[in-house]
C-alpha positions, 0 to 999 in steps of 0.5 A, spaced: 259 540 408 263 534 406 268 532 401 268 525 401 266 520 396 260 519 395 261 513 391 261 507 393 267 504 389 270 511 390 269 510 397 272 504 398 278 506 395 279 512 398 279 508 405 286 505 404 288 511 399 292 510 394 301 511 395 301 517 390 296 520 394 301 519 400 307 521 396 303 527 395 302 528 402 309 530 403 310 535 397 316 531 394 318 538 390 318 542 397 321 536 400 327 535 394 329 543 394 330 541 403 333 535 402 337 537 396 339 544 401 341 539 407 346 534 402 349 542 401 351 543 408 354 535 408 358 536 403 361 543 405 362 540 412 366 535 409 373 537 406 373 530 402 367 525 401 361 524 406 361 519 410 357 514 408 352 513 414 351 520 415 350 522 407 345 515 407 342 516 414 342 522 414 339 524 408 334 519 409 333 522 415 331 529 414 327 527 408 322 522 412 322 529 418 321 533 411 315 529 408 312 528 415 311 536 416 309 537 410 303 531 412 301 535 418 301 542 414 296 538 410 292 535 416 292 543 420 290 547 413 285 541 411 279 546 411 282 552 409 285 548 403 278 546 400 277 554 399 284 556 394 284 553 387 293 552 388 290 546 393 283 544 393 285 538 389 290 536 395 288 529 398 284 531 403 279 537 400 278 531 395 276 526 400 281 520 396 285 520 403 282 522 410 284 526 416 286 519 420 290 516 415 293 523 414 295 523 422 297 516 422 302 517 415 305 523 419 306 520 425 310 515 423 314 519 418 316 523 424 318 517 428 322 514 422 326 519 422 327 521 429 328 513 430 334 513 423 337 520 425 338 519 433 340 512 432 344 512 425 346 520 425 347 523 432 343 526 437 344 534 435 341 532 428 334 528 431 334 533 436 334 540 430 330 536 426 324 534 430 325 542 433 324 545 425 319 540 424 314 543 430 317 549 428 314 548 421 307 542 422 305 546 429 309 553 431 307 556 422 302 552 420 297 552 427 298 559 429 304 564 426 300 563 419 293 565 421 297 570 426 301 575 424 303 578 416 309 577 418 309 569 419 312 567 413 319 573 416 318 568 423 316 561 419 322 562 415 327 559 421 324 553 420 325 552 412 332 554 413 334 550 418 336 544 412 343 546 411 344 547 418 341 539 420 346 536 413 352 540 417 351 537 424 349 530 421 357 530 418 360 534 425 355 533 430 356 540 432 353 547 429 358 552 426 358 560 422 358 557 415 352 552 417 348 559 420 351 562 412 347 557 410 342 558 413 342 566 413 341 565 405 334 561 405 331 564 411 332 571 407 331 568 400 324 565 404 320 572 404 321 575 397 320 568 394 314 567 398 310 574 397 310 574 391 307 568 391 302 571 396 302 576 391 298 572 386 294 568 390 292 574 394 285 574 393 285 566 396 289 569 401 283 574 403 278 568 402 279 563 407 282 569 413 289 568 412 293 574 414 299 575 408 302 581 408 298 582 400 292 582 404 294 586 411 298 591 407 297 591 399 300 588 393 304 596 393 307 595 400 309 588 399 312 589 393 317 594 396 319 589 401 321 583 396 324 588 393 329 590 400 329 583 402 332 582 395 337 587 397 338 583 402 338 576 399 344 578 395 349 582 401 348 575 404 348 570 398 357 575 399 357 572 405 360 564 403 365 568 399 367 574 404 368 568 409 371 564 405 367 558 405 366 559 397 370 561 391 372 565 386 367 560 381 361 561 386 362 569 386 361 568 378 355 564 379 352 568 383 352 575 380 349 574 375 343 569 379 343 575 384 343 580 378 337 576 375 333 576 382 333 584 382 330 585 375 324 581 377 323 584 384 325 591 382 320 589 376 314 586 380 315 592 383 313 597 378 307 593 378 307 593 369 306 586 369 300 581 372 304 575 369 311 578 374 309 575 380 309 567 378 315 568 374 319 570 380 315 565 384 319 560 379 326 563 378 326 564 386 326 556 386 330 555 380 335 561 384 335 558 391 338 551 386 343 554 382 346 558 388 347 552 392 348 547 386 354 552 385 357 553 392 357 544 391 362 546 384 367 551 388 367 547 392 370 540 389 374 545 385 377 548 390 379 542 394 383 539 387 386 547 385 
């Protein structure tokens, strides 16, 4: 059944769409986190200030690519989104934007991103950013998400790429420190998203998406969250052990990890139903604070 508004005034407005709907297509909260981690990659790649062209144009290009991938995700998931409480208020399920408008918008963002990065930054950043866009928008959303309960683990590579993109925007090549940042986000993604998947298990089951709690049960998923959180803790120590960061970062990451482990273990015990969403929300703050600690430590090390 069509979800396009039948009221003529609403339908007329939906034919063009309001700028807020287009902003919503870019998943701004997710995109901001992606851009932030990319900027951290730029800052850590620079002994001092980041060259302005890499900072401004690199950030713009990566932000546009992130928004494009999110918009393509809206288009590909539009039928699923209609049946999920978390997503049914999005522009396409409600009919405030049409599929064609979303496709054109996503395509223009993708094209603009590649032009900005290729002409204003460097070729490798453009190529890797495009690969990440395709990895999330098509490989994950169109195939992996519907094909395997390991969708989050495999597809997490695309979401973990932004620090590498930021690093490449400054240096023009991929170096081991950038891979450490990639590894942190890669191991962070499963416990982050599986916590949400537990909270929304019934909705994913309803639309036939084989998220881990749907296919293997909540208890198994809780155990996997604990195991991946332990792996994440070990990965977050690597920047200090490899000399990418110093004592200031270590002092910040220890309590952050302790809190994440606490949530994971309490979630595994299954004593409180609301812990899944609390774990999910904390994981977002965790990643932001961890990467902020990397920045503060980096510039502290330069000036001591």
